[in-house]
MARMINU-260127 format. One record per residue (C-alpha): y, x, z. Coordinates in Angstrom, 1 decimal, padded with zeros to 4 digits. Layout:
// MARMINU-260127
+--------+--------+--------+
|      Y |      X |      Z |
+--------+--------+--------+
|      Y |      X |      Z |
...
+--------+--------+--------+
// end
This chain:
// MARMINU-260127
+--------+--------+--------+
|      Y |      X |      Z |
+--------+--------+--------+
|  000.0 |  000.0 |  000.0 |
|  003.5 |  001.3 | -000.8 |
|  006.3 |  000.2 |  001.4 |
|  009.5 | -000.7 | -000.4 |
|  011.7 | -000.9 |  002.7 |
|  014.9 |  001.1 |  002.6 |
|  016.5 |  003.1 |  005.4 |
|  020.2 |  002.8 |  005.0 |
|  021.4 |  005.0 |  007.8 |
|  022.0 |  008.5 |  006.4 |
|  020.1 |  011.5 |  007.9 |
|  017.5 |  009.5 |  009.8 |
|  013.8 |  009.5 |  009.2 |
|  013.0 |  009.4 |  005.5 |
|  016.4 |  007.8 |  004.6 |
|  019.1 |  009.1 |  002.3 |
|  021.2 |  012.2 |  003.1 |
|  024.4 |  010.2 |  002.7 |
|  025.3 |  006.5 |  002.6 |
|  026.1 |  006.8 | -001.1 |
|  022.5 |  007.7 | -001.9 |
|  021.0 |  004.6 | -000.2 |
|  019.1 |  002.2 | -002.4 |
|  020.2 | -001.3 | -001.6 |
|  017.5 | -004.0 | -002.0 |
|  018.9 | -007.4 | -002.6 |
|  017.3 | -010.8 | -002.8 |
|  019.1 | -013.4 | -005.0 |
|  019.2 | -017.1 | -004.2 |
|  016.5 | -018.8 | -006.2 |
|  019.0 | -021.3 | -007.6 |
|  022.2 | -019.8 | -009.0 |
|  024.1 | -019.5 | -012.3 |
|  023.7 | -016.4 | -014.4 |
|  027.5 | -015.7 | -014.5 |
|  027.6 | -015.8 | -010.7 |
|  024.7 | -013.4 | -010.5 |
|  026.5 | -010.9 | -012.7 |
|  029.9 | -011.1 | -011.1 |
|  028.5 | -010.8 | -007.6 |
|  026.1 | -008.0 | -008.4 |
|  028.7 | -005.9 | -010.3 |
|  031.0 | -006.2 | -007.3 |
|  028.4 | -005.6 | -004.6 |
|  026.5 | -002.8 | -006.4 |
|  029.4 | -000.8 | -007.5 |
|  028.5 |  002.9 | -007.4 |
|  025.1 |  002.6 | -005.6 |
|  021.5 |  002.0 | -006.8 |
|  020.4 | -001.6 | -006.3 |
|  016.9 | -003.0 | -006.4 |
|  016.8 | -006.7 | -007.0 |
|  013.8 | -008.3 | -005.4 |
|  011.5 | -010.9 | -007.2 |
|  014.1 | -011.8 | -009.9 |
|  011.5 | -013.9 | -011.8 |
|  011.9 | -016.6 | -009.1 |
|  015.7 | -016.8 | -009.6 |
|  016.8 | -019.7 | -011.9 |
|  019.4 | -017.5 | -013.5 |
|  016.7 | -015.4 | -015.2 |
|  015.0 | -018.7 | -016.4 |
|  018.3 | -019.9 | -018.0 |
|  019.4 | -016.6 | -019.5 |
|  016.8 | -014.5 | -021.3 |
|  019.2 | -011.6 | -021.7 |
|  020.4 | -011.4 | -018.1 |
|  017.7 | -008.9 | -017.1 |
|  018.6 | -006.6 | -020.0 |
|  022.3 | -006.6 | -019.1 |
|  021.6 | -005.8 | -015.5 |
|  019.1 | -003.2 | -016.4 |
|  021.5 | -001.6 | -018.8 |
|  024.1 | -001.4 | -016.0 |
|  021.6 |  000.5 | -013.8 |
|  020.1 | -002.3 | -011.7 |
|  016.4 | -002.0 | -010.9 |
|  014.4 | -005.2 | -011.2 |
|  011.3 | -005.9 | -009.1 |
|  008.7 | -008.6 | -009.9 |
|  006.1 | -009.9 | -007.5 |
|  002.5 | -009.3 | -008.6 |
|  001.6 | -012.9 | -007.5 |
|  004.1 | -014.2 | -010.0 |
|  002.1 | -012.5 | -012.8 |
| -000.9 | -014.6 | -012.0 |
|  000.9 | -018.0 | -011.5 |
|  001.1 | -017.9 | -007.7 |
|  004.7 | -019.4 | -007.8 |
|  004.2 | -021.6 | -010.9 |
|  003.8 | -021.4 | -014.6 |
|  007.5 | -020.9 | -015.4 |
|  007.9 | -018.0 | -012.9 |
|  004.7 | -016.5 | -014.4 |
|  006.2 | -016.7 | -017.9 |
|  009.5 | -015.1 | -016.8 |
|  007.7 | -012.3 | -014.9 |
|  005.5 | -011.5 | -017.9 |
|  008.6 | -011.5 | -020.2 |
|  010.4 | -009.1 | -017.9 |
|  007.4 | -006.8 | -017.9 |
|  006.9 | -007.0 | -021.7 |
|  010.6 | -006.4 | -022.3 |
|  010.6 | -003.3 | -020.1 |
|  012.9 | -004.7 | -017.5 |
|  010.5 | -004.8 | -014.6 |
|  011.0 | -001.4 | -012.9 |
|  008.8 | -002.1 | -009.9 |
|  005.9 | -004.6 | -009.2 |
|  005.2 | -005.3 | -005.5 |
|  003.2 | -007.7 | -003.4 |
|  006.0 | -009.4 | -001.4 |
|  003.6 | -009.3 |  001.6 |
|  005.0 | -011.3 |  004.5 |
|  002.0 | -011.8 |  006.7 |
| -001.8 | -011.6 |  006.7 |
| -002.4 | -015.3 |  005.9 |
|  000.2 | -016.9 |  003.7 |
|  001.2 | -013.9 |  001.6 |
| -001.3 | -011.1 |  002.5 |
| -001.5 | -007.7 |  000.8 |
| -003.4 | -008.0 | -002.4 |
| -001.6 | -006.0 | -005.1 |
| -004.5 | -004.4 | -006.8 |
| -006.4 | -007.7 | -007.3 |
| -003.4 | -009.5 | -008.6 |
| -002.7 | -006.6 | -011.0 |
| -006.3 | -006.7 | -012.2 |
| -006.1 | -010.5 | -012.8 |
| -002.9 | -010.0 | -014.8 |
| -004.6 | -007.3 | -016.9 |
| -002.3 | -004.6 | -015.5 |
| -004.6 | -002.2 | -013.7 |
| -003.1 |  001.2 | -013.3 |
| -003.7 |  003.3 | -016.4 |
| -003.9 |  000.3 | -018.8 |
| -001.1 | -001.3 | -020.8 |
|  001.3 | -001.6 | -017.8 |
|  002.0 |  002.1 | -017.6 |
|  005.8 |  001.6 | -016.9 |
|  005.0 | -000.7 | -013.9 |
|  002.1 |  001.5 | -012.9 |
|  004.6 |  004.3 | -012.4 |
|  006.7 |  002.1 | -010.2 |
|  003.6 |  001.2 | -008.2 |
|  002.7 |  004.8 | -007.6 |
|  006.2 |  006.2 | -007.1 |
|  008.0 |  003.2 | -005.5 |
|  011.7 |  002.5 | -006.0 |
|  012.5 |  006.2 | -005.9 |
|  010.4 |  006.7 | -009.1 |
|  012.0 |  003.8 | -010.8 |
|  015.4 |  005.2 | -009.8 |
|  014.5 |  008.6 | -011.3 |
|  013.5 |  006.8 | -014.5 |
|  016.8 |  004.9 | -014.8 |
|  018.7 |  008.1 | -014.1 |
|  016.7 |  009.8 | -016.8 |
|  018.0 |  007.2 | -019.4 |
|  021.6 |  008.2 | -018.8 |
|  022.4 |  004.7 | -017.5 |
|  024.8 |  004.7 | -014.6 |
|  024.4 |  002.8 | -011.4 |
|  026.3 | -000.5 | -011.2 |
+--------+--------+--------+
// end
């Protein structure tokens, strides 16, 4: 299991050396307008790396097929939940998650584990069910799984895209 938590306090534990290096993980409201998402994120994420959690469940990504690309181009990292890839949150969410993956806008796939009963760990099985076992056609996401957000961040930096 790879822990996607983020230490924001500089110089502590395995956190960033400075506050400017901290990766902010944000969860969007599930119902919101695409224009509001962009305006808010561009203001909040200015100058720092931002990982957006389970974007496939946010209605803005259902309404605007190009939103993920615009955010990705601006340096935002997008995370999809493995359970979404196998329909755990409904057919529409599954379609959006798969589109994000196929379009190369899913930088990280994670389990969204909350507890041992309702949302238990189970990433490997869900990836297998989705046909994305590590080493197969989901290489980009497999990298995110094995390297976590820091690996995704390095890949975005390697493209020359700036942080928001």
